[in-house]
Backbone as CSV, one residue per row, in Angstrom:
resi,resn,N_x,N_y,N_z,CA_x,CA_y,CA_z,C_x,C_y,C_z
1,MET,-8.034,17.922,22.637,-7.652,16.863,21.720,-7.168,15.670,22.526
2,THR,-7.708,14.487,22.240,-7.344,13.294,22.980,-5.987,12.794,22.540
3,THR,-5.133,12.473,23.479,-3.790,12.008,23.152,-3.497,10.695,23.834
4,ILE,-2.537,9.994,23.325,-2.014,8.793,23.959,-0.603,9.117,24.395
5,THR,-0.320,8.980,25.668,0.991,9.353,26.180,2.016,8.306,25.793
6,GLU,3.103,8.751,25.213,4.192,7.846,24.856,5.460,8.661,24.752
7,SER,6.546,8.092,25.225,7.837,8.773,25.137,8.361,8.676,23.711
8,THR,8.599,9.841,23.099,9.147,9.867,21.746,10.297,10.841,21.704
9,GLN,11.136,10.703,20.695,12.269,11.604,20.552,11.771,13.011,20.273
10,ALA,12.316,13.993,20.953,11.880,15.374,20.776,12.287,15.879,19.417
11,GLY,11.526,16.854,18.941,11.857,17.496,17.666,11.230,16.781,16.505
12,THR,11.782,17.009,15.319,11.231,16.460,14.098,11.365,14.941,14.101
13,ALA,10.255,14.280,13.728,10.262,12.824,13.721,11.206,12.308,12.645
14,THR,11.914,11.223,12.933,12.822,10.646,11.962,12.078,9.672,11.070
15,VAL,12.570,9.521,9.847,11.970,8.576,8.917,12.058,7.175,9.511
16,GLY,10.984,6.439,9.437,10.951,5.094,9.981,10.306,5.004,11.346
17,ALA,10.005,6.134,11.991,9.319,6.096,13.275,7.868,5.691,13.054
18,PRO,7.239,4.988,13.988,5.836,4.605,13.822,4.942,5.825,13.597
19,LEU,4.050,5.705,12.639,3.106,6.774,12.327,1.674,6.364,12.638
20,LEU,1.372,5.083,12.428,0.020,4.554,12.643,0.129,3.238,13.391
21,ARG,-0.703,3.093,14.421,-0.750,1.836,15.164,-2.201,1.380,15.294
22,VAL,-2.450,0.173,14.854,-3.760,-0.464,14.985,-3.580,-1.637,15.934
23,GLN,-4.404,-1.699,16.978,-4.239,-2.745,17.988,-5.580,-3.378,18.325
24,GLY,-5.639,-4.699,18.194,-6.821,-5.458,18.601,-8.107,-5.006,17.941
25,LEU,-8.049,-4.651,16.662,-9.185,-4.026,15.993,-10.253,-5.054,15.627
26,HIS,-11.489,-4.745,16.037,-12.645,-5.564,15.688,-13.704,-4.695,15.031
27,LYS,-14.287,-5.214,13.955,-15.384,-4.533,13.273,-16.326,-5.581,12.694
28,SER,-17.618,-5.456,13.002,-18.609,-6.376,12.456,-19.638,-5.590,11.655
29,PHE,-20.369,-6.313,10.813,-21.377,-5.709,9.955,-22.687,-6.467,10.117
30,THR,-23.778,-5.717,10.174,-25.101,-6.321,10.298,-25.846,-6.177,8.981
31,PHE,-26.296,-7.305,8.441,-27.054,-7.304,7.189,-28.542,-7.347,7.530
32,HIS,-29.141,-6.171,7.577,-30.543,-6.074,7.985,-31.483,-6.740,6.987
33,ALA,-31.060,-6.835,5.730,-31.917,-7.449,4.714,-31.859,-8.977,4.748
34,VAL,-30.953,-9.522,5.573,-30.807,-10.977,5.672,-30.977,-11.381,7.135
35,ASP,-32.170,-11.159,7.645,-32.508,-11.556,9.026,-31.600,-10.942,10.076
36,GLY,-31.039,-9.764,9.785,-30.177,-9.115,10.755,-28.886,-9.856,11.016
37,ARG,-28.479,-10.663,10.055,-27.277,-11.486,10.230,-26.049,-10.602,10.450
38,GLN,-25.199,-11.005,11.380,-23.982,-10.245,11.692,-22.760,-11.014,11.213
39,VAL,-21.868,-10.270,10.545,-20.648,-10.869,10.006,-19.452,-10.126,10.579
40,ASP,-18.464,-10.885,11.039,-17.238,-10.281,11.548,-16.341,-9.905,10.379
41,GLY,-16.077,-8.593,10.240,-15.224,-8.124,9.159,-13.757,-8.073,9.541
42,LEU,-13.482,-7.624,10.769,-12.112,-7.557,11.277,-12.090,-8.219,12.643
43,ARG,-11.116,-9.083,12.863,-11.087,-9.900,14.076,-9.737,-9.789,14.773
44,GLY,-9.556,-8.698,15.489,-8.337,-8.540,16.279,-7.116,-8.185,15.456
45,VAL,-7.251,-7.217,14.574,-6.141,-6.832,13.701,-5.132,-5.968,14.449
46,ASP,-3.864,-6.326,14.340,-2.752,-5.518,14.849,-1.885,-5.112,13.656
47,LEU,-1.513,-3.845,13.599,-0.719,-3.356,12.479,-0.004,-2.077,12.874
48,THR,1.264,-1.972,12.525,2.019,-0.727,12.682,2.552,-0.320,11.316
49,VAL,2.386,0.956,10.985,2.903,1.507,9.739,3.877,2.612,10.095
50,ASN,5.076,2.548,9.536,6.114,3.514,9.854,6.135,4.677,8.869
51,GLU,6.672,5.784,9.314,6.733,6.989,8.497,7.538,6.739,7.216
52,ALA,7.008,7.258,6.084,7.645,7.160,4.765,7.771,5.721,4.285
53,GLU,6.890,4.863,4.755,6.862,3.459,4.351,5.624,3.225,3.487
54,HIS,5.713,2.290,2.558,4.546,1.858,1.795,4.221,0.435,2.223
55,VAL,3.083,0.280,2.886,2.607,-1.021,3.333,1.392,-1.385,2.492
56,SER,1.415,-2.567,1.910,0.307,-3.016,1.081,-0.431,-4.152,1.779
57,LEU,-1.762,-4.034,1.844,-2.608,-5.089,2.389,-2.975,-6.035,1.255
58,ALA,-2.759,-7.316,1.460,-3.016,-8.301,0.414,-3.939,-9.388,0.928
59,GLY,-4.640,-10.033,0.009,-5.556,-11.100,0.369,-6.737,-11.123,-0.570
60,LEU,-7.528,-12.182,-0.483,-8.695,-12.318,-1.339,-9.769,-11.305,-0.971
61,SER,-10.718,-11.095,-1.868,-11.853,-10.221,-1.573,-12.587,-10.746,-0.346
62,GLY,-12.998,-9.834,0.517,-13.678,-10.208,1.746,-12.753,-10.459,2.910
63,ALA,-11.437,-10.271,2.698,-10.474,-10.526,3.778,-10.475,-9.422,4.825
64,GLY,-11.017,-8.239,4.475,-11.067,-7.140,5.437,-10.149,-5.980,5.107
65,LYS,-9.526,-6.002,3.945,-8.530,-4.985,3.590,-9.159,-3.589,3.495
66,SER,-10.182,-3.458,2.675,-10.837,-2.157,2.510,-11.510,-1.713,3.798
67,SER,-12.047,-2.655,4.548,-12.675,-2.317,5.828,-11.656,-1.716,6.783
68,LEU,-10.444,-2.254,6.769,-9.394,-1.713,7.630,-9.073,-0.270,7.245
69,LEU,-8.960,0.008,5.952,-8.700,1.380,5.513,-9.809,2.313,5.984
70,LYS,-11.053,1.872,5.860,-12.180,2.725,6.230,-12.256,2.932,7.746
71,CYS,-11.784,1.961,8.508,-11.727,2.159,9.960,-10.682,3.207,10.321
72,VAL,-9.525,3.159,9.655,-8.486,4.158,9.908,-8.995,5.549,9.546
73,HIS,-9.724,5.642,8.439,-10.276,6.932,8.006,-11.494,7.341,8.827
74,ARG,-11.966,6.444,9.642,-13.145,6.577,10.501,-14.430,6.731,9.694
75,THR,-14.426,6.175,8.512,-15.669,6.000,7.770,-16.504,4.930,8.458
76,TYR,-15.823,3.920,8.999,-16.459,2.887,9.805,-16.108,3.114,11.280
77,VAL,-17.071,2.853,12.144,-16.859,2.925,13.591,-16.527,1.526,14.094
78,ILE,-15.449,1.400,14.860,-15.009,0.090,15.321,-15.734,-0.301,16.605
79,GLU,-15.734,-1.621,16.890,-16.358,-2.129,18.123,-15.356,-2.292,19.259
80,ALA,-14.135,-2.615,18.912,-13.120,-2.831,19.944,-11.749,-2.595,19.337
81,GLY,-10.784,-2.318,20.224,-9.429,-2.057,19.786,-9.140,-0.567,19.723
82,SER,-8.017,-0.216,19.121,-7.634,1.192,19.041,-6.892,1.470,17.741
83,ILE,-6.993,2.731,17.294,-6.266,3.213,16.121,-5.583,4.504,16.541
84,SER,-4.263,4.514,16.523,-3.489,5.658,17.013,-2.658,6.235,15.882
85,TYR,-2.596,7.558,15.832,-1.882,8.268,14.763,-0.983,9.321,15.390
86,ARG,0.266,9.380,14.897,1.218,10.347,15.420,1.284,11.571,14.517
87,THR,1.052,12.744,15.083,1.068,13.983,14.323,2.499,14.439,14.066
88,ALA,2.628,15.495,13.267,3.948,16.067,12.980,4.599,16.642,14.227
89,ASP,3.801,16.908,15.265,4.324,17.420,16.542,4.629,16.304,17.528
90,ASP,4.676,15.050,17.037,4.937,13.885,17.891,3.866,13.681,18.955
91,GLU,2.656,14.027,18.634,1.529,13.822,19.545,0.721,12.625,19.045
92,TRP,0.559,11.625,19.905,-0.224,10.447,19.536,-1.704,10.703,19.803
93,LEU,-2.517,10.493,18.778,-3.948,10.703,18.864,-4.683,9.370,18.772
94,ASP,-5.661,9.200,19.630,-6.581,8.072,19.544,-7.689,8.489,18.579
95,LEU,-7.647,7.993,17.345,-8.558,8.485,16.320,-10.019,8.219,16.655
96,GLU,-10.298,7.118,17.320,-11.695,6.809,17.649,-12.257,7.738,18.707
97,ALA,-11.398,8.322,19.533,-11.862,9.174,20.622,-11.923,10.650,20.238
98,LEU,-11.434,10.997,19.049,-11.417,12.408,18.658,-12.822,12.923,18.382
99,PRO,-13.109,14.184,18.726,-14.365,14.796,18.305,-14.456,14.796,16.780
100,ASP,-15.684,14.763,16.255,-15.878,14.709,14.812,-15.175,15.860,14.102
101,VAL,-15.250,17.055,14.671,-14.661,18.215,14.002,-13.141,18.093,13.923
102,THR,-12.522,17.487,14.942,-11.069,17.304,14.929,-10.673,16.245,13.906
103,MET,-11.453,15.155,13.868,-11.172,14.111,12.886,-11.327,14.652,11.472
104,ALA,-12.347,15.473,11.252,-12.575,16.047,9.929,-11.400,16.906,9.492
105,SER,-10.799,17.621,10.443,-9.671,18.487,10.097,-8.417,17.677,9.752
106,LEU,-8.313,16.447,10.299,-7.170,15.587,9.979,-7.276,15.005,8.576
107,ARG,-8.504,14.776,8.132,-8.709,14.168,6.818,-8.243,15.135,5.728
108,GLY,-7.558,14.620,4.776,-7.054,15.440,3.689,-5.694,16.004,4.018
109,ARG,-5.622,16.819,5.080,-4.344,17.442,5.438,-3.365,16.412,5.970
110,ASP,-3.802,15.564,6.871,-2.941,14.553,7.477,-3.225,13.152,6.939
111,ILE,-4.504,12.788,6.890,-4.899,11.435,6.495,-5.794,11.530,5.270
112,GLY,-5.272,11.106,4.140,-6.038,11.129,2.898,-6.537,9.746,2.539
113,TYR,-7.660,9.698,1.830,-8.258,8.424,1.422,-8.659,8.531,-0.038
114,VAL,-8.163,7.608,-0.860,-8.500,7.575,-2.276,-9.030,6.184,-2.603
115,SER,-10.293,6.114,-2.977,-10.884,4.839,-3.372,-10.899,4.740,-4.885
116,GLN,-11.401,3.623,-5.398,-11.492,3.447,-6.848,-12.716,4.152,-7.419
117,PHE,-13.550,4.739,-6.569,-14.773,5.383,-7.015,-14.691,6.890,-6.794
118,LEU,-15.039,7.651,-7.828,-14.959,9.108,-7.777,-16.228,9.689,-7.168
119,ARG,-16.035,10.582,-6.186,-17.143,11.349,-5.625,-16.810,12.824,-5.816
120,ALA,-17.261,13.373,-6.914,-16.904,14.751,-7.259,-18.076,15.699,-6.999
121,GLU,-17.709,16.957,-6.775,-18.733,17.973,-6.617,-19.518,18.110,-7.923
122,PRO,-20.843,18.247,-7.841,-21.639,18.358,-9.068,-21.393,19.687,-9.787
123,ARG,-21.538,19.652,-11.108,-21.473,20.845,-11.959,-20.145,21.592,-11.828
124,ARG,-19.075,20.849,-11.597,-17.730,21.432,-11.610,-16.851,20.588,-12.522
125,GLY,-16.039,21.265,-13.323,-15.154,20.564,-14.228,-13.989,19.913,-13.512
126,VAL,-13.284,19.061,-14.230,-12.166,18.306,-13.683,-11.119,19.225,-13.053
127,TYR,-10.673,20.205,-13.793,-9.645,21.117,-13.279,-10.130,21.826,-12.021
128,ASP,-11.369,22.302,-12.043,-11.927,23.024,-10.903,-11.971,22.141,-9.663
129,VAL,-12.348,20.874,-9.844,-12.419,19.939,-8.719,-11.043,19.761,-8.064
130,VAL,-10.016,19.591,-8.882,-8.670,19.348,-8.353,-8.099,20.622,-7.741
131,GLU,-8.284,21.747,-8.421,-7.764,23.022,-7.909,-8.411,23.396,-6.582
132,ARG,-9.707,23.174,-6.462,-10.407,23.475,-5.210,-9.952,22.555,-4.082
133,ALA,-9.597,21.316,-4.423,-9.077,20.401,-3.406,-7.788,20.949,-2.807
134,ALA,-6.938,21.542,-3.642,-5.706,22.145,-3.137,-6.006,23.355,-2.260
135,ARG,-6.931,24.184,-2.680,-7.238,25.391,-1.901,-7.889,25.049,-0.563
136,ARG,-8.611,23.945,-0.509,-9.196,23.531,0.774,-8.119,23.163,1.784
137,GLN,-6.923,22.818,1.295,-5.807,22.498,2.185,-4.959,23.718,2.507
138,GLY,-5.455,24.905,2.155,-4.768,26.137,2.518,-3.766,26.629,1.509
139,VAL,-3.724,26.030,0.319,-2.790,26.467,-0.720,-3.327,27.727,-1.388
140,GLU,-2.454,28.711,-1.593,-2.861,29.953,-2.254,-3.302,29.675,-3.691
141,ALA,-4.139,30.584,-4.224,-4.797,30.351,-5.513,-3.811,30.062,-6.637
142,ASP,-2.747,30.857,-6.759,-1.796,30.665,-7.860,-1.108,29.313,-7.762
143,GLU,-0.681,28.965,-6.551,-0.005,27.684,-6.381,-0.979,26.534,-6.587
144,ALA,-2.224,26.687,-6.123,-3.229,25.644,-6.307,-3.468,25.386,-7.786
145,ALA,-3.508,26.467,-8.563,-3.702,26.324,-10.006,-2.540,25.574,-10.637
146,GLU,-1.314,25.907,-10.231,-0.143,25.233,-10.766,-0.111,23.767,-10.362
147,ARG,-0.457,23.492,-9.112,-0.489,22.103,-8.647,-1.501,21.292,-9.449
148,ALA,-2.687,21.880,-9.692,-3.730,21.175,-10.438,-3.267,20.861,-11.854
149,ARG,-2.659,21.847,-12.503,-2.171,21.619,-13.865,-1.102,20.526,-13.892
150,ARG,-0.191,20.586,-12.916,0.928,19.640,-12.892,0.444,18.204,-12.651
151,ILE,-0.448,18.009,-11.681,-0.880,16.657,-11.350,-1.762,16.073,-12.442
152,LEU,-2.611,16.892,-13.053,-3.447,16.398,-14.147,-2.591,16.012,-15.345
153,GLY,-1.540,16.791,-15.609,-0.646,16.448,-16.697,0.100,15.161,-16.435
154,ARG,0.595,15.006,-15.222,1.365,13.804,-14.914,0.489,12.550,-14.966
155,LEU,-0.806,12.706,-14.625,-1.725,11.566,-14.665,-2.390,11.406,-16.022
156,ARG,-1.895,12.132,-17.009,-2.320,11.963,-18.393,-3.816,12.241,-18.595
157,ILE,-4.347,13.234,-17.882,-5.701,13.704,-18.142,-5.587,14.809,-19.189
158,ASP,-6.047,14.539,-20.399,-5.881,15.478,-21.493,-6.532,16.816,-21.173
159,GLU,-5.854,17.894,-21.543,-6.352,19.237,-21.224,-7.728,19.505,-21.831
160,SER,-8.050,18.808,-22.896,-9.375,18.976,-23.511,-10.499,18.508,-22.595
161,LEU,-10.145,17.741,-21.557,-11.148,17.216,-20.626,-11.243,18.039,-19.342
162,TRP,-10.397,19.021,-19.161,-10.321,19.716,-17.879,-11.609,20.465,-17.527
163,ALA,-12.376,20.891,-18.534,-13.623,21.591,-18.254,-14.823,20.647,-18.195
164,THR,-14.582,19.366,-18.438,-15.653,18.371,-18.470,-16.062,17.964,-17.061
165,TYR,-17.355,17.737,-16.855,-17.813,17.229,-15.564,-17.248,15.820,-15.358
166,PRO,-16.698,15.519,-14.199,-16.116,14.185,-13.967,-17.104,13.042,-14.182
167,THR,-18.394,13.293,-13.961,-19.387,12.235,-14.137,-19.475,11.760,-15.583
168,LEU,-18.963,12.548,-16.532,-19.028,12.189,-17.944,-17.783,11.448,-18.420
169,LEU,-16.823,11.259,-17.547,-15.564,10.625,-17.928,-15.685,9.105,-17.915
170,SER,-14.701,8.455,-18.518,-14.623,6.993,-18.460,-14.214,6.557,-17.058
171,GLY,-14.327,5.257,-16.795,-13.959,4.751,-15.473,-12.511,5.017,-15.129
172,GLY,-11.610,4.805,-16.098,-10.196,5.048,-15.847,-9.882,6.510,-15.633
173,GLU,-10.556,7.389,-16.386,-10.354,8.825,-16.210,-10.851,9.277,-14.846
174,LYS,-11.985,8.740,-14.415,-12.510,9.077,-13.090,-11.522,8.653,-12.003
175,GLN,-10.943,7.464,-12.169,-9.985,6.987,-11.173,-8.792,7.918,-11.059
176,ARG,-8.297,8.390,-12.188,-7.130,9.273,-12.178,-7.477,10.653,-11.609
177,VAL,-8.670,11.156,-11.899,-9.100,12.427,-11.303,-9.239,12.266,-9.796
178,ASN,-9.754,11.130,-9.363,-9.897,10.864,-7.936,-8.543,10.890,-7.246
179,LEU,-7.550,10.262,-7.864,-6.204,10.261,-7.297,-5.618,11.670,-7.297
180,ALA,-5.811,12.404,-8.389,-5.305,13.777,-8.459,-5.871,14.626,-7.331
181,THR,-7.153,14.469,-7.054,-7.789,15.229,-5.975,-7.194,14.857,-4.621
182,GLY,-6.876,13.574,-4.441,-6.375,13.107,-3.155,-4.929,13.440,-2.881
183,ILE,-4.122,13.673,-3.942,-2.696,13.902,-3.707,-2.197,15.216,-4.292
184,VAL,-3.108,16.090,-4.728,-2.656,17.396,-5.228,-1.901,18.131,-4.120
185,VAL,-2.291,17.882,-2.868,-1.495,18.247,-1.691,-1.280,16.940,-0.936
186,PRO,-0.149,16.293,-1.098,0.030,14.959,-0.507,-0.141,14.969,1.013
187,PRO,-0.979,14.077,1.548,-1.150,13.991,3.007,0.031,13.260,3.638
188,ARG,0.123,13.292,4.948,1.180,12.546,5.629,0.928,11.046,5.533
189,LEU,-0.336,10.640,5.613,-0.719,9.233,5.504,-1.775,9.119,4.418
190,LEU,-1.483,8.336,3.388,-2.409,8.160,2.274,-2.940,6.733,2.283
191,LEU,-4.259,6.602,2.318,-4.942,5.318,2.254,-5.420,5.120,0.824
192,LEU,-4.909,4.112,0.149,-5.210,3.873,-1.263,-5.964,2.564,-1.413
193,ASP,-7.148,2.630,-2.008,-7.964,1.430,-2.190,-8.175,1.180,-3.689
194,GLU,-7.392,0.288,-4.252,-7.503,-0.122,-5.655,-7.461,1.064,-6.621
195,PRO,-6.393,1.853,-6.650,-6.363,3.047,-7.485,-6.098,2.796,-8.963
196,VAL,-5.797,1.546,-9.369,-5.475,1.290,-10.777,-6.369,0.211,-11.394
197,SER,-7.473,-0.124,-10.747,-8.280,-1.263,-11.193,-8.897,-1.067,-12.570
198,ALA,-9.126,0.189,-13.000,-9.807,0.436,-14.275,-8.882,1.000,-15.347
199,LEU,-7.569,0.902,-15.147,-6.639,1.599,-16.037,-6.019,0.682,-17.085
200,ASP,-5.811,1.253,-18.280,-5.074,0.567,-19.328,-3.581,0.616,-18.979
201,PRO,-2.751,-0.184,-19.655,-1.331,-0.269,-19.269,-0.592,1.064,-19.239
202,LEU,-0.831,1.940,-20.223,-0.092,3.199,-20.279,-0.448,4.110,-19.113
203,ASN,-1.738,4.245,-18.821,-2.161,5.104,-17.718,-1.877,4.451,-16.362
204,ARG,-1.904,3.124,-16.330,-1.527,2.423,-15.102,-0.083,2.743,-14.743
205,GLU,0.786,2.762,-15.739,2.190,3.074,-15.508,2.352,4.489,-14.959
206,ALA,1.599,5.439,-15.502,1.685,6.818,-15.021,1.274,6.918,-13.554
207,VAL,0.207,6.197,-13.184,-0.265,6.234,-11.797,0.719,5.552,-10.864
208,LEU,1.212,4.377,-11.248,2.148,3.660,-10.381,3.432,4.450,-10.181
209,SER,3.893,5.118,-11.226,5.096,5.942,-11.105,4.888,7.066,-10.103
210,LEU,3.719,7.675,-10.146,3.414,8.759,-9.217,3.330,8.255,-7.784
211,ILE,2.655,7.129,-7.586,2.538,6.559,-6.243,3.908,6.153,-5.708
212,ASP,4.744,5.633,-6.594,6.083,5.187,-6.195,6.925,6.334,-5.641
213,ASP,6.661,7.551,-6.102,7.428,8.717,-5.662,6.996,9.247,-4.293
214,LEU,5.791,8.897,-3.851,5.223,9.548,-2.671,6.039,9.356,-1.395
215,PRO,6.481,8.130,-1.047,7.247,7.985,0.197,8.502,8.844,0.244
216,SER,9.177,9.025,-0.889,10.380,9.848,-0.897,10.055,11.319,-0.669
217,GLN,8.797,11.691,-0.849,8.342,13.062,-0.606,7.724,13.223,0.788
218,GLY,7.800,12.149,1.605,7.321,12.238,2.973,5.933,11.706,3.221
219,THR,5.310,11.089,2.213,3.973,10.528,2.387,4.074,9.036,2.689
220,THR,3.448,8.624,3.763,3.341,7.213,4.112,2.112,6.647,3.415
221,VAL,2.222,5.443,2.879,1.126,4.859,2.101,0.702,3.522,2.706
222,LEU,-0.612,3.374,2.908,-1.220,2.093,3.266,-2.196,1.769,2.141
223,SER,-1.921,0.701,1.386,-2.660,0.472,0.146,-3.311,-0.897,0.087
224,VAL,-4.281,-0.986,-0.828,-4.912,-2.255,-1.195,-4.796,-2.395,-2.710
225,PHE,-4.216,-3.484,-3.164,-4.146,-3.816,-4.587,-4.546,-5.273,-4.767
226,HIS,-5.182,-5.582,-5.900,-5.381,-6.974,-6.297,-4.415,-7.306,-7.434
227,ASP,-3.292,-6.680,-7.425,-2.319,-6.764,-8.513,-0.953,-7.033,-7.903
228,LEU,-0.479,-8.270,-8.040,0.791,-8.637,-7.425,1.960,-7.859,-8.006
229,ASP,1.881,-7.519,-9.288,2.962,-6.751,-9.892,3.064,-5.363,-9.255
230,ALA,1.906,-4.734,-9.005,1.907,-3.418,-8.364,2.447,-3.514,-6.946
231,ILE,2.050,-4.556,-6.218,2.542,-4.738,-4.857,4.057,-4.920,-4.858
232,ALA,4.562,-5.767,-5.766,5.995,-6.023,-5.823,6.767,-4.755,-6.147
233,ARG,6.204,-3.912,-6.974,6.892,-2.692,-7.386,6.878,-1.619,-6.299
234,LEU,5.769,-1.489,-5.596,5.565,-0.333,-4.726,5.820,-0.585,-3.251
235,ALA,5.481,-1.770,-2.767,5.419,-1.984,-1.324,6.779,-2.272,-0.711
236,ASP,7.041,-1.649,0.440,8.177,-2.023,1.267,7.846,-3.266,2.082
237,ARG,6.580,-3.337,2.504,6.136,-4.429,3.369,4.738,-4.851,2.947
238,VAL,4.456,-6.138,3.041,3.148,-6.680,2.683,2.533,-7.316,3.923
239,VAL,1.258,-6.994,4.155,0.488,-7.570,5.255,-0.623,-8.409,4.641
240,VAL,-0.599,-9.720,4.911,-1.568,-10.633,4.318,-2.733,-10.838,5.284
241,MET,-3.954,-10.658,4.757,-5.155,-10.807,5.571,-6.020,-11.952,5.045
242,VAL,-6.578,-12.711,5.977,-7.512,-13.791,5.663,-8.630,-13.737,6.690
243,ASP,-9.870,-13.638,6.216,-11.041,-13.657,7.114,-10.920,-12.665,8.260
244,GLY,-10.472,-11.446,7.954,-10.447,-10.401,8.954,-9.282,-10.447,9.909
245,ARG,-8.310,-11.303,9.630,-7.144,-11.418,10.504,-5.862,-11.243,9.686
246,VAL,-4.811,-10.764,10.347,-3.484,-10.721,9.744,-2.847,-12.093,9.953
247,VAL,-2.461,-12.743,8.851,-1.889,-14.083,8.940,-0.400,-14.109,8.588
248,ASP,0.097,-13.031,7.981,1.515,-12.970,7.651,1.858,-11.517,7.340
249,GLU,3.096,-11.144,7.565,3.578,-9.830,7.151,5.098,-9.872,7.099
250,GLY,5.640,-9.017,6.232,7.078,-8.968,6.104,7.479,-8.220,4.851
251,PRO,8.786,-8.181,4.551,9.249,-7.519,3.329,8.521,-8.066,2.110
252,ALA,8.233,-7.185,1.156,7.429,-7.585,-0.001,8.026,-8.788,-0.714
253,ALA,9.336,-8.774,-0.940,9.962,-9.871,-1.690,9.755,-11.208,-0.993
254,ARG,9.902,-11.221,0.326,9.757,-12.483,1.063,8.321,-12.981,1.033
255,VAL,7.341,-12.091,1.275,5.941,-12.516,1.317,5.474,-12.977,-0.055
256,LEU,5.862,-12.269,-1.100,5.419,-12.647,-2.437,6.033,-13.964,-2.902
257,GLU,7.196,-14.293,-2.368,7.834,-15.567,-2.721,7.079,-16.764,-2.168
258,THR,6.194,-16.540,-1.200,5.461,-17.653,-0.598,4.332,-18.165,-1.500
259,GLY,4.127,-17.515,-2.668,3.091,-17.956,-3.571,1.734,-17.364,-3.261
260,LEU,1.726,-16.157,-2.739,0.488,-15.463,-2.414,-0.421,-15.392,-3.632
261,GLU,-1.684,-15.741,-3.442,-2.651,-15.679,-4.524,-3.716,-14.644,-4.198
262,LEU,-4.058,-13.848,-5.208,-5.117,-12.859,-5.080,-6.128,-13.098,-6.177
263,ASP,-7.401,-12.730,-5.895,-8.378,-12.762,-6.971,-8.343,-11.447,-7.708
264,ALA,-9.036,-11.346,-8.778,-9.002,-10.161,-9.631,-10.201,-9.265,-9.441
265,THR,-10.962,-9.447,-8.375,-12.165,-8.649,-8.185,-11.856,-7.423,-7.400
């Protein structure tokens, strides 16, 4: 396992210690359908996220927010820079240098990713999808069943829908099932990409309340919202991105007071 050597306090990590470090990150995209045109998505991004902190990425569409999340999850391969993650054993890992099998084992258990789009196993009902997600993380069958029931109830997924294939659900229901699958066993680092974009006010409140509880349970959150109210409620710190660069960051109250504008897409 590839490590980055750094002196850290021995024993259990304290709340507030760095958990994720992004340094000099560059990522470009090639549009083969448009004369092979290349566009810079991320241009030297630096970011540190501390344990049990909620950091929200803010900015207009195309600023690079979702791309940054996907680079951390290693859905995207970066061109330059580094992404480092500290394990529960205080071991710093260079995520880009890890073998695929090691990175795969970190996903879900350590680093979770929840997008606004549901990718569910075919021909499995809602409850089965969530319960199996818990068992994949090593949870025993009885506890996995209880976790699935509890999270679906808290996210207001009616029990009459639990046997329904997720593909038949509404957009908002799919979003909530997606979140339930991602946090039925909360990871140490949760990457959230627009988890409330399709929700009505009542279900939005249920989701935001659940997300708000995660840091106190030991989950660090790096999120993307196009909703200033959600950012103000949830985020400890806001990182503002423009054209693939970080242009401002600081406590949520201070950054939001600057008149930050977001689009609704």
